[in-house]
Every structure is written in structure tokens, then in C-alpha cells.
ZAMARGU-4260 file (C-alpha; in steps of 0.2 Angstrom, whole numbers, plus 5000, padded with zeros to 4 digits):
<rodrens>
0) 5496/5533/5147 | 5496/5514/5143 | 5503/5501/5156 | 5521/5500/5156 | 5531/5484/5162
5) 5544/5491/5175 | 5551/5474/5179 | 5547/5456/5172 | 5529/5454/5175 | 5527/5470/5186
10) 5517/5484/5178 | 5514/5502/5181 | 5495/5504/5180 | 5493/5522/5186 | 5486/5538/5180
15) 5494/5555/5175 | 5486/5571/5181 | 5491/5584/5169 | 5479/5597/5176 | 5481/5598/5195
20) 5488/5614/5201 | 5483/5614/5219 | 5487/5598/5229 | 5480/5602/5246 | 5487/5619/5246
25) 5503/5614/5238 | 5506/5622/5220 | 5510/5609/5207 | 5514/5618/5191 | 5519/5602/5183
30) 5504/5591/5188 | 5507/5574/5196 | 5505/5556/5194 | 5496/5543/5204 | 5507/5528/5202
35) 5501/5510/5207 | 5508/5493/5202 | 5501/5477/5196 | 5512/5461/5199 | 5506/5448/5187
40) 5512/5432/5196 | 5504/5416/5201 | 5494/5427/5213 | 5490/5443/5204 | 5494/5457/5216
45) 5489/5476/5215 | 5500/5488/5226 | 5490/5504/5230 | 5476/5512/5220 | 5474/5529/5211
50) 5465/5545/5216 | 5446/5542/5214 | 5445/5555/5200 | 5455/5543/5190 | 5448/5526/5195
55) 5442/5521/5178 | 5459/5525/5170 | 5467/5514/5183 | 5453/5500/5180 | 5456/5501/5162
60) 5474/5499/5164 | 5471/5484/5175 | 5459/5476/5162 | 5472/5478/5149 | 5482/5465/5158
65) 5469/5454/5168 | 5451/5452/5173 | 5451/5462/5189 | 5441/5448/5198 | 5457/5437/5196
70) 5467/5449/5208 | 5471/5439/5223 | 5480/5452/5234 | 5479/5471/5236 | 5493/5479/5246
75) 5489/5497/5253 | 5506/5505/5257 | 5497/5522/5262 | 5479/5527/5265 | 5480/5545/5259
80) 5465/5549/5248 | 5476/5550/5232 | 5481/5532/5235 | 5467/5523/5244 | 5453/5533/5236
85) 5449/5520/5223 | 5449/5505/5234 | 5430/5503/5235 | 5429/5502/5216 | 5443/5490/5215
90) 5435/5479/5229 | 5418/5479/5219 | 5428/5471/5204 | 5440/5460/5215 | 5428/5455/5230
95) 5438/5440/5234 | 5455/5449/5236 | 5464/5450/5252 | 5470/5467/5258 | 5487/5468/5266
100) 5489/5484/5276 | 5497/5490/5293 | 5487/5491/5309 | 5486/5510/5308 | 5482/5509/5290
105) 5467/5497/5293 | 5461/5509/5307 | 5460/5523/5294 | 5454/5512/5280 | 5439/5507/5291
110) 5435/5526/5293 | 5435/5528/5274 | 5424/5513/5269 | 5413/5499/5275 | 5425/5485/5276
115) 5415/5472/5285 | 5414/5461/5270 | 5432/5463/5265 | 5447/5451/5268 | 5460/5460/5277
120) 5477/5455/5284 | 5487/5467/5295 | 5506/5466/5292 | 5521/5473/5300 | 5540/5475/5296
125) 5547/5458/5291 | 5531/5450/5286 | 5530/5443/5269 | 5518/5438/5255 | 5523/5425/5242
130) 5514/5428/5226 | 5523/5415/5215 | 5540/5418/5209 | 5540/5435/5219 | 5540/5437/5238
135) 5534/5454/5245 | 5542/5460/5260 | 5534/5474/5270 | 5543/5488/5279 | 5533/5499/5291
140) 5538/5518/5289 | 5527/5526/5302 | 5526/5545/5300 | 5535/5544/5283 | 5524/5553/5281
145) 5508/5546/5289 | 5506/5535/5304 | 5500/5520/5293 | 5514/5522/5280 | 5524/5507/5274
150) 5535/5501/5259 | 5534/5485/5249 | 5550/5477/5244 | 5548/5464/5230 | 5561/5451/5232
155) 5567/5443/5216 | 5564/5460/5207 | 5575/5471/5218 | 5561/5483/5217 | 5556/5495/5232
160) 5538/5502/5230 | 5541/5516/5242 | 5523/5525/5243 | 5525/5544/5244 | 5544/5544/5249
165) 5556/5548/5235 | 5542/5554/5224 | 5539/5571/5215 | 5524/5580/5208 | 5528/5579/5190
170) 5516/5574/5176 | 5526/5567/5161 | 5525/5555/5147 | 5541/5547/5154 | 5541/5535/5168
175) 5559/5533/5172 | 5573/5544/5178 | 5584/5541/5163 | 5570/5545/5151 | 5565/5561/5160
180) 5583/5568/5162 | 5586/5564/5143 | 5570/5573/5138 | 5570/5587/5151 | 5584/5588/5163
185) 5592/5581/5179 | 5591/5599/5187 | 5572/5599/5185 | 5571/5582/5193 | 5582/5586/5207
190) 5572/5602/5210 | 5556/5592/5210 | 5563/5580/5223 | 5568/5595/5234 | 5551/5603/5232
195) 5542/5588/5237 | 5554/5585/5252 | 5553/5603/5258 | 5534/5604/5258 | 5529/5587/5264
200) 5543/5578/5272 | 5553/5592/5281 | 5547/5588/5298 | 5552/5570/5297 | 5571/5571/5294
205) 5577/5561/5309 | 5564/5547/5305 | 5569/5547/5287 | 5587/5545/5291 | 5584/5531/5303
210) 5572/5522/5291 | 5584/5523/5277 | 5598/5516/5288 | 5586/5502/5294 | 5582/5498/5275
215) 5601/5497/5272 | 5604/5486/5288 | 5590/5474/5281 | 5602/5471/5266 | 5589/5474/5253
220) 5596/5473/5236 | 5588/5488/5227 | 5590/5492/5209 | 5574/5501/5207 | 5563/5513/5218
225) 5545/5515/5212 | 5536/5529/5222 | 5518/5533/5221 | 5520/5550/5213 | 5531/5555/5198
230) 5547/5547/5191 | 5553/5529/5194 | 5571/5528/5199 | 5579/5514/5188 | 5595/5521/5181
235) 5601/5528/5198 | 5591/5524/5213 | 5605/5528/5225 | 5604/5546/5219 | 5587/5549/5228
240) 5593/5539/5243 | 5608/5551/5245 | 5598/5566/5242 | 5586/5561/5256 | 5600/5558/5268
245) 5608/5575/5264 | 5591/5583/5266 | 5587/5574/5282 | 5604/5580/5289 | 5598/5598/5285
250) 5611/5601/5272 | 5609/5618/5262 | 5618/5630/5251 | 5628/5644/5257 | 5613/5655/5252
255) 5601/5667/5260 | 5583/5668/5256 | 5574/5685/5258 | 5556/5681/5259 | 5545/5697/5261
260) 5529/5706/5258 | 5525/5724/5257 | 5511/5736/5259 | 5517/5753/5253 | 5533/5747/5246
265) 5544/5753/5261 | 5548/5735/5265 | 5551/5731/5247 | 5563/5745/5245 | 5573/5738/5260
270) 5576/5722/5251 | 5587/5729/5238 | 5601/5737/5249 | 5600/5721/5261 | 5602/5710/5245
275) 5617/5720/5239 | 5625/5719/5256 | 5623/5700/5256 | 5630/5698/5238 | 5645/5710/5242
280) 5649/5698/5256 | 5650/5684/5244 | 5635/5675/5249 | 5622/5670/5236 | 5604/5677/5239
285) 5587/5673/5233 | 5573/5686/5234 | 5555/5680/5236 | 5540/5691/5237 | 5525/5683/5245
290) 5508/5686/5236 | 5518/5686/5220 | 5525/5668/5223 | 5516/5652/5228 | 5518/5647/5246
295) 5526/5630/5242 | 5539/5639/5231 | 5544/5650/5245 | 5545/5635/5257 | 5557/5626/5244
300) 5568/5641/5243 | 5569/5643/5262 | 5574/5625/5263 | 5587/5626/5250 | 5596/5641/5259
305) 5606/5640/5275 | 5598/5656/5281 | 5582/5667/5279 | 5578/5685/5281 | 5560/5688/5283
310) 5553/5705/5279 | 5536/5713/5284 | 5527/5729/5286 | 5518/5732/5302 | 5499/5731/5301
315) 5489/5735/5317 | 5505/5732/5327 | 5506/5714/5320 | 5515/5706/5306 | 5508/5708/5288
320) 5495/5694/5285 | 5504/5686/5271 | 5520/5685/5281 | 5510/5677/5295 | 5503/5664/5283
325) 5521/5660/5278 | 5527/5658/5295 | 5512/5647/5300 | 5516/5635/5285 | 5534/5635/5290
330) 5531/5632/5309 | 5521/5617/5304 | 5536/5610/5294 | 5547/5611/5310 | 5563/5617/5301
335) 5580/5616/5310 | 5598/5622/5306 | 5592/5638/5297 | 5598/5655/5304 | 5585/5668/5304
340) 5584/5687/5304 | 5570/5700/5301 | 5568/5717/5294 | 5553/5728/5290 | 5544/5745/5290
345) 5531/5753/5301 | 5521/5769/5303 | 5520/5773/5321 | 5520/5759/5334 | 5529/5745/5325
350) 5528/5727/5330 | 5531/5716/5314 | 5550/5713/5317 | 5547/5709/5336 | 5533/5697/5331
355) 5545/5688/5319 | 5559/5686/5331 | 5547/5680/5344 | 5540/5667/5332 | 5558/5661/5327
360) 5562/5659/5345 | 5546/5649/5348 | 5551/5638/5334 | 5569/5636/5342 | 5577/5642/5326
365) 5594/5651/5329 | 5593/5670/5326 | 5604/5685/5322 | 5599/5700/5332 | 5594/5714/5331
370) 5584/5715/5316 | 5581/5732/5307 | 5565/5742/5306 | 5562/5758/5296 | 5548/5771/5299
375) 5538/5776/5284 | 5550/5779/5269 | 5568/5775/5268 | 5580/5790/5268 | 5598/5789/5262
380) 5605/5784/5279 | 5592/5770/5279 | 5599/5763/5263 | 5616/5762/5271 | 5610/5754/5287
385) 5600/5741/5277 | 5616/5737/5267 | 5626/5735/5282 | 5613/5724/5290 | 5613/5713/5275
390) 5632/5712/5275 | 5634/5708/5293 | 5620/5695/5292 | 5629/5687/5278 | 5645/5687/5288
395) 5637/5678/5302 | 5628/5666/5290 | 5645/5661/5282 | 5653/5657/5300 | 5637/5647/5304
400) 5638/5637/5288 | 5657/5634/5290 | 5655/5628/5308 | 5650/5611/5301 | 5632/5612/5294
405) 5639/5610/5277 | 5650/5595/5281 | 5637/5585/5291 | 5640/5567/5290 | 5625/5558/5281
410) 5632/5541/5284 | 5622/5528/5295 | 5630/5527/5311 | 5633/5509/5319
</rodrens>
């Protein structure tokens, strides 16, 4: 992709990664982009770099605008490898540039590179850098989603360069939200935002809400949000801000995700009457079989649903390994406000359903008890029990949802 001017004198100089399908364990069926931005002002300034594999793509894009040795400033908003990884190459070409980075960012950067000969300036919220007609204002965003993270607001351009926040893993020939929705769909863009949030940012909901409120309180006039991955928000930047506020509040659909795996199909056979019971109660249901579905997709569907039923056979008095893997992923993402239940099958001793409830409670998630377990194969009476289990679970979920979780106030409180 060629460079693209996103604002007067401000250019996208990143790279599109069409082929990546595994992003540190996160499945990316649509690839991704590594966005960075070059501000062609009196003091040419580069914001972030690209993944090291694409360093020459990024350098070529920069060269199409300027001799890299003339770059005066480099802003590093986030030190994760896919954004910092090319910095050593950039510094070879721009040895006199000054790097602007948070204190925590510098500590991490010093672990990646020999920085002893580099000019480095640590910045914090409120610090500014005047590049000519533009002034860059830095906003620290610790744990959104690394301790070093910050955003850069470009005064005069009404542009917020937001590092990983508000991004999506999408490879596309389009760079902007209006272009993408015209050629693909808004539904796919929204789904990519939810997918990114659920798999990466779910643990930081409270921090995200407070940081968005802080940005609003700063009175920044934003008409474009440029993240480090995916589509740039120029037609409707308020949309992604509102989506983040809703997700930070834990808002979800009145829907139940059934996420399960099976060994000899008994647990799988349980899912059908459970699902029918849920649907007959008027609640939507999504069924996800682990080992047939990428883990990140299961996490996304969990997050979109108000409640989740986890199904597992018992193996050696424990939960099935693929289900345990899912629960480990989920535990690390620290979900809240999701109602949980469990079902499963066993041969003699049992244990999977108990393991799941113990895990839910350890995660401090609300539960509906008891679960349901079936020995060996389902008989006719077991089908009926599973149906009633699903129906009763759905009734409780609706009550839980209507108690206020669907009407959470996402406004910033004064």
C-alpha cells in the first residue's frame, strides 16, 4: 500500500499484513495492519513504527515522502513488538532524532535495544511537542493495554493517534471507516471491534471508561481516531468511543453462549435439548464447539452474550483439556457481569461439572446451580431433563439481564 495523507501533512506510512493468521495465539482470519504515521511539519515526526518483518515496507513509505535522516522526532506510543520492533532500523536512518516515550515505555525499550546513543525524552500526560503548525499533546493510558501505553493528540488536526485502543485486526485496501463500510459492511467492522476488545482489552473495562472520560474532560476536539491496527475512524469517530463505553460497562445481548467440547458425543448430544429449552424460552442462543472453533472466536461469542453454559465430558475426574484451556483463557481476561452454568457427561466418578462451578466461583462470576450431568449415554428422560435445564437457565438469564445489566449507564459521571 502506498502512503496515504489522512490529514493535511499527516500520512499513514504503515504496512498491511495480509497473511498473518495467528497473532500471539489470537486467530486473525482477516489479517491485520501495522499503522504508523508521519507528520510532515517543520520538524518531521514519526509516530510509532511497524512490525520488524515489515520494516523495509515502512522505510520505503517514509522515503517516498522524506529522507529518513531528516526526521526530527519519533513518538513511541506503545512498546509491544509489532509497534516498536523496527525502531532500531529507523534509528540507524534517523540517528539524530529525539524519541518521546513514557517512563515505563523507556524502561521496556531499554530492554529491547541498546539505547545508550539515542536521544530520549520521557513524557507524561499534558506534555506537548510543537512540530511547527501542529502541537502534539501526550496522554498516558497505562494498562490500556500495557503499562507503557499512551496516546498522542495532534492539536490543529483534531487527530487522536490511539495506539492499540480502538483498533481491529483487519487487512484491507481501505484505510478509513467510511471506505470499509461502503465496500464491505458496518457489521463486519463492528464485529472486528468487539473481537479485538474481547480478546485483548476485556480485563481493562474500568480503566478504559475512566480514560475515555478523562479524554472527554480534557476537552480534546477529536474528528479522527487513528489506531495502530486496522481502520482509521474519520466518518464517525464517536461510534467507536460509544462502543468502547458500552463494552466497558459490560453490556451484552440477551443471548446465551453454549461453549462445549465432547469425547464420545454424550456432552454434544446434551447441547441440543439444552439449546431448544433456551430458544423456547425466547432467549437467543449461540453454540460453539471447542476444537472446531478458534479460541478467540469462542471468547468473542462469550463476551457478546449475557450468559454462558459450558459443557464438558469428564476425563480422569477432571474437566476435558480443551475446555480447561478455554477456561484458562477466560480467567485471564477477568470477565464480569456474565451469568454462568455448566453441564456435562461422565462414565463413573464424574467431576467436570464440579470443576467448572469451582472455577466460575473462583473467578467471582455469578452462577446458576445446580448444573446437570448425565452418565454414559442420554436416555429419553435425560433429553427432557436437559430441555428443562436449558429452559430454567434461560428464565434466570432474562431476569438477570432485565435487572439492569442491559440498561447500564455508560455516561461519564461527574
